[in-house]
C-alpha positions in Angstrom: -57.1 -80.4 -44.8 -59.9 -81.4 -46.3 -63.3 -80.3 -45.9 -62.4 -79.3 -42.9 -61.6 -75.6 -41.2 -58.1 -74.9 -40.0 -57.1 -75.9 -36.4 -58.4 -73.9 -33.9 -55.4 -74.4 -31.5 -52.1 -72.3 -31.9 -48.4 -74.7 -31.3 -45.8 -73.3 -29.4 -42.5 -73.5 -26.9 -42.7 -72.4 -23.4 -40.1 -71.5 -21.0 -38.9 -69.8 -18.2 -35.3 -70.5 -18.9 -34.6 -69.4 -22.5 -34.2 -66.7 -23.4 -36.6 -65.4 -26.4 -37.9 -62.5 -28.5 -40.8 -61.4 -30.8 -40.2 -58.7 -33.3 -42.8 -57.3 -35.1 -42.4 -55.2 -38.0 -38.9 -55.2 -38.4 -36.6 -56.1 -41.3 -33.7 -59.1 -40.8 -30.8 -56.8 -40.6 -31.9 -54.9 -37.3 -33.5 -58.1 -36.3 -29.7 -59.8 -36.7 -28.5 -56.6 -35.0 -30.6 -56.8 -32.0 -29.7 -60.5 -31.8 -26.1 -60.1 -32.0 -25.9 -57.1 -29.6 -27.7 -59.3 -26.9 -25.8 -62.3 -27.5 -22.2 -61.0 -27.2 -23.6 -58.4 -24.0 -25.2 -61.1 -21.9 -22.6 -63.9 -23.4 -26.1 -66.0 -24.2 -23.4 -67.9 -27.0 -25.4 -68.3 -29.5 -28.9 -67.8 -31.4 -31.5 -69.0 -33.8 -33.6 -66.5 -35.9 -36.9 -67.7 -36.9 -39.4 -65.7 -39.4 -42.8 -65.7 -38.2 -44.6 -63.8 -40.9 -43.4 -60.9 -43.1 -41.2 -59.1 -41.3 -41.9 -60.5 -37.9 -39.2 -62.5 -36.5 -38.7 -65.1 -33.3 -35.1 -65.2 -31.9 -34.4 -68.0 -29.9 -31.0 -68.0 -27.5 -28.1 -70.9 -26.7 -27.7 -70.3 -22.7 -29.7 -71.3 -20.0 -30.6 -68.8 -17.5 -33.0 -67.7 -14.7 -36.7 -66.2 -15.0 -34.9 -62.9 -13.6 -32.3 -62.9 -15.4 -34.6 -63.8 -18.7 -37.0 -60.9 -18.1 -34.0 -58.4 -17.8 -32.5 -59.0 -21.0 -35.8 -58.9 -22.4 -36.4 -55.9 -21.0 -33.0 -54.1 -22.1 -33.6 -55.0 -25.5 -37.0 -54.2 -25.7 -36.1 -50.9 -24.5 -32.9 -50.1 -26.7 -34.7 -51.6 -30.2 -38.1 -49.3 -29.0 -39.6 -52.4 -30.8 -43.3 -51.8 -29.5 -44.4 -55.6 -31.2 -41.5 -57.0 -28.9 -42.9 -54.6 -25.3 -46.4 -56.3 -26.1 -44.9 -59.2 -26.0 -42.4 -58.9 -23.1 -45.5 -57.7 -21.2 -47.4 -60.9 -21.9 -44.4 -63.5 -20.8 -44.3 -61.1 -17.2 -48.1 -61.4 -17.0 -47.7 -65.3 -17.6 -44.4 -65.6 -16.1 -42.7 -67.9 -19.2 -42.2 -67.0 -22.4 -43.8 -68.8 -25.8 -43.4 -68.6 -29.1 -45.5 -70.0 -31.6 -44.5 -73.3 -33.4 -47.2 -74.0 -35.6 -49.5 -72.3 -38.6 -51.9 -69.8 -37.0 -54.7 -68.8 -39.5 -52.7 -67.9 -43.1 -49.3 -67.9 -41.2 -47.5 -70.9 -41.8 -45.2 -72.2 -39.0 -41.9 -69.9 -38.2 -38.8 -71.0 -40.6 -35.6 -70.7 -39.3 -33.8 -67.9 -41.4 -30.4 -67.4 -39.8 -28.6 -68.8 -36.8 -25.2 -67.7 -35.7 -22.6 -69.1 -32.6 -23.6 -72.4 -30.5 -26.6 -74.1 -31.1 -26.2 -77.1 -28.4 -28.1 -76.2 -25.6 -31.3 -74.1 -25.1 -31.8 -73.6 -28.8 -31.2 -77.8 -29.5 -34.1 -78.5 -26.7 -36.1 -75.6 -28.5 -35.0 -77.8 -32.1 -36.0 -80.9 -30.8 -39.5 -80.0 -29.4 -40.3 -77.8 -32.9 -39.6 -80.8 -34.8 -41.6 -82.8 -32.9 -44.4 -80.5 -32.9 -43.7 -80.4 -37.2 -43.7 -84.3 -37.3 -47.2 -84.5 -35.5 -48.8 -82.1 -37.6 -47.5 -83.8 -40.7 -48.7 -87.1 -40.1 -52.1 -85.7 -38.5 -52.3 -83.9 -41.9 -51.8 -87.2 -43.7 -53.5 -88.9 -41.6 -56.4 -86.5 -42.8 -55.8 -86.2 -46.4 -56.0 -90.0 -46.8 -59.4 -90.1 -45.7 -58.5 -92.5 -42.5 -60.0 -92.0 -39.3 -58.4 -88.9 -38.0 -56.4 -89.6 -34.8 -58.2 -86.8 -33.3 -61.8 -85.7 -33.4 
């Protein structure tokens, strides 16, 4: 945005019925391994992987679950993968009693980008992508408005 500092807010996707994971400091090959293993074992139907920053990934699964089943699945992957970033993320989600993943840019980090998908994408993933696309469209329109020197929508 011209002449302005970056926004001080972060937009995300929050849900209790979508299994989501937030792997930090893990290479994509290992993220695919753990994502595929969880999908098959818990019959989650499919998954989507987004790169949130270098060697940091978000995973969204397709099958709708209860909050209890959700946290049980996340806990299983957390324990087996030994990923400390995922462990911290899981604890935060338990405390909030809902799971969230970032959709918008954050500081110097751009919006998470889709890097891989496998299996069905017609359930919870479809809802996640619809929300993500809405947020991306709003951010693009806001940037266009600000860059064209017209009145900003939000002040």
